[in-house]
C-alpha positions, 0 to 999 in steps of 0.5 A: 152548746148546751148539753142537756141529759134525759132518761128515756122509759128505761131508766137510761140516759142520753144526751140531747147531742146524739139526738141527730146522731147516726150510729156506726156499728162495727165488726170488731172480731171474728172467731173461726172454730173459737180461734180469732182471726184477723178481720179482712174486708176483702177476699172472703174467708174460706171455711172447711164445710166439716168444721165451720163454726164462726162468731162475728163480734161488733161495736158502735163507734163514736164513744156511745155506750153499746146499750142504748142501741138495738141491732138487726142483722141478716145473713144473705146466702141463707136468709133475706130477712133482718132480725132484731137482737136483744139490746145486751147481744153484741156477738153471734154464733153461726154452726153447721151453715151449708156450703155457699157464699154467705154476707153477714150484715148488721146495722144499729139503731139508737133510743131516738129511732135513728138507724146506721147510714150504712150497715157493716158487712162480712163475707165469708164462704163455706167450701163444698165437701170433697164428695160434692166437687167437680172433679170428684163426679168427674172421676166417678163418671170415667170409672163407671165409664170404664167398668162399663166398657168392661162389661160390654167388652167382655160380653162380646168376647165370650159371645165370640167364644161360644160362636167360634168353632171348637175343633180350632185350637188357635182361639183368638178370642180365648179368655185368660 
C-alpha cells in the first residue's frame, strides 16, 4: 500500500488513505454552567431554567487532525436547520434557552467532501420554571375558587341580614 501526500488550496496536507474515509465525530466534553459533567448517552440531562448555560465540545476520532474537517450542527427543539461552523470551532455554547426538550446534533465533512456516516447527538432538557408548573396553576385555581366562594357566601349572608326582621335579637345570620 502506498501513501501519497497531497496539499489542497488552503495549504493543508492530507493523505490519500483518508480519501474514502468517513469522519467519526464524537462529543468529547460537556460543561454546564462552567462545570464539566460526565458525557451521558442516557438519560437526558435536566437543566435548571434560571441558570442554563451549556457548552458542548467535540472531536473527530480516527487519528486525523480536526483542522481538515468542517462541522455542521443543529439544535432540535430550537431549529431544524443545519448550521455550518468555521473549521477552527470545536465547541459551542447555548445560553438562556427556553423551557423544553433539546437534541444537539453534529457531523463532520472532510476536505474531500465525505460526511460522517452518523451524526453525534446529545439530549438535554430545560426544566420549566416553578411558576409555570401544573401544581402552581392548580394551587392558583383552588385559591381563586376559595376567594370566589367566600365573596358569594358573604354576599348571601349580608343579603339575609338585610332582609331579616330587625326586632328579633336572635339573628342566626349575623356577621361577627
